[in-house]
matplotlib code that plots the C-alpha trace (Angstrom):
import matplotlib.pyplot as plt

x = [0.1, 1.5, 1.4, -2.1, -2.6, -5.7, -8.8, -9.4, -12.7, -16.4, -17.1, -19.6, -20.2, -19.6, -20.3, -19.5, -17.7, -19.6, -18.1, -20.0, -17.3, -14.5, -12.2, -11.5, -8.7, -11.2, -9.5, -12.3, -12.8, -11.2, -13.8, -16.2, -14.1, -14.3, -17.8, -18.1, -16.0, -18.1, -21.6, -19.8, -18.6, -22.3, -23.8, -21.6, -21.2, -24.9, -25.5, -23.3, -24.9, -27.9, -29.1, -28.5, -24.8, -22.6, -18.9, -16.9, -13.5, -11.9, -7.9, -5.0, -5.7, -4.1, -4.3, -2.1, -4.0, -6.6, -10.2, -11.1, -14.3, -15.7, -14.0, -16.1, -14.9, -15.1, -15.2, -14.0, -15.1, -13.6, -14.8, -11.5, -12.7, -15.7, -16.3, -18.5, -20.3, -18.2, -16.7, -13.5, -13.7, -10.4, -11.6, -10.2, -11.1, -10.0, -10.6, -11.7, -10.7, -12.9, -13.6, -11.0, -10.4, -7.7, -8.2, -6.0, -6.2, -6.5, -6.6, -7.2, -8.3, -9.8, -13.1, -14.7, -18.5, -20.8, -23.8, -26.9, -30.0, -33.4, -32.5, -28.9, -27.5, -24.2, -25.7, -23.9, -23.1, -24.6, -22.9, -23.1]
y = [0.3, 3.4, 6.6, 8.2, 11.6, 12.0, 9.4, 7.9, 7.5, 8.4, 8.2, 5.6, 4.8, 6.3, 4.5, 4.9, 2.3, 1.0, -1.3, -4.4, -4.3, -4.3, -6.6, -6.0, -3.6, -1.6, -2.4, -2.7, -6.4, -6.5, -8.7, -5.7, -3.2, -5.7, -6.5, -2.5, -2.6, -5.3, -2.9, 0.0, -2.5, -3.8, -0.2, 1.6, -2.2, -2.3, 1.6, 0.8, -2.3, -1.1, -4.1, -7.0, -7.6, -10.0, -10.0, -12.5, -12.0, -10.4, -9.5, -9.2, -6.8, -5.9, -3.4, -0.8, 0.8, 0.0, 1.6, 2.4, 2.5, 6.1, 6.5, 7.1, 4.4, 6.3, 4.1, 5.5, 3.3, 3.7, 1.7, 0.9, -1.8, -3.1, -6.4, -8.4, -9.3, -8.4, -4.8, -4.4, -2.1, -0.6, 0.4, 2.0, 2.7, 5.8, 6.0, 9.9, 9.7, 9.8, 14.0, 14.8, 15.6, 13.5, 11.2, 7.9, 5.3, 1.7, -0.7, -1.4, -4.3, -4.8, -6.2, -8.0, -8.0, -9.9, -8.6, -11.0, -11.1, -12.0, -15.5, -15.3, -15.8, -13.5, -10.6, -8.2, -4.9, -2.1, 0.4, 3.8]
z = [0.3, -0.8, 0.9, -0.4, 1.6, -0.4, -1.4, -4.9, -6.2, -5.4, -1.6, -1.4, 2.0, 5.2, 8.3, 12.1, 13.5, 16.9, 20.2, 18.5, 15.6, 18.1, 19.9, 23.4, 22.4, 20.5, 17.1, 14.7, 13.3, 9.6, 8.3, 9.1, 7.2, 4.4, 4.6, 4.3, 1.2, -0.2, 0.2, -1.3, -4.6, -4.9, -4.7, -7.5, -9.5, -9.0, -10.5, -13.3, -14.6, -13.7, -12.1, -9.6, -9.1, -7.0, -5.8, -7.9, -6.5, -3.8, -4.5, -2.5, 0.8, 3.6, 6.4, 7.2, 10.4, 12.4, 12.7, 16.1, 18.1, 17.3, 13.8, 10.6, 8.0, 4.9, 1.7, -2.0, -5.4, -8.4, -11.7, -13.6, -16.2, -17.3, -19.1, -20.9, -17.7, -15.4, -13.7, -11.9, -8.7, -7.2, -3.3, -0.6, 3.1, 5.0, 8.4, 9.9, 13.1, 16.3, 16.8, 14.2, 10.2, 10.2, 7.6, 7.2, 4.5, 6.4, 3.3, -0.2, -2.7, -6.1, -6.3, -9.0, -9.5, -11.8, -13.2, -13.1, -15.2, -13.4, -13.4, -11.6, -14.8, -15.8, -18.6, -20.4, -18.3, -20.5, -21.9, -20.3]

ax = plt.figure().add_subplot(projection="3d")
ax.plot(x, y, z, "-o")
ax.set_aspect("equal")
plt.show()
């Protein structure tokens, strides 16, 4: 992960990290952060596909910093590639630290989403 100073992509989701999502030390579980990233990709990909989508793959992901209770988790997404039935999204998770304007990049990943028809079969992603 690079030492980014500004998020890239479109702000897709903001949510508050709560005690129920943390371990005893007050660090938010990585799985919770990943779930928020997945939700964000689902939102962005469904808008682009104009319909139902599913997560097909998540590329390598490493956490650079913890998210703490009270932080606002901000997820940024960018559709970097559109195939016939799939979309590749670059996703960044940033923590806005509690009662602060400080934003720190927590992790990033590449998600692959697939557009589905009403029967759950892959469908062509429409042109923009």
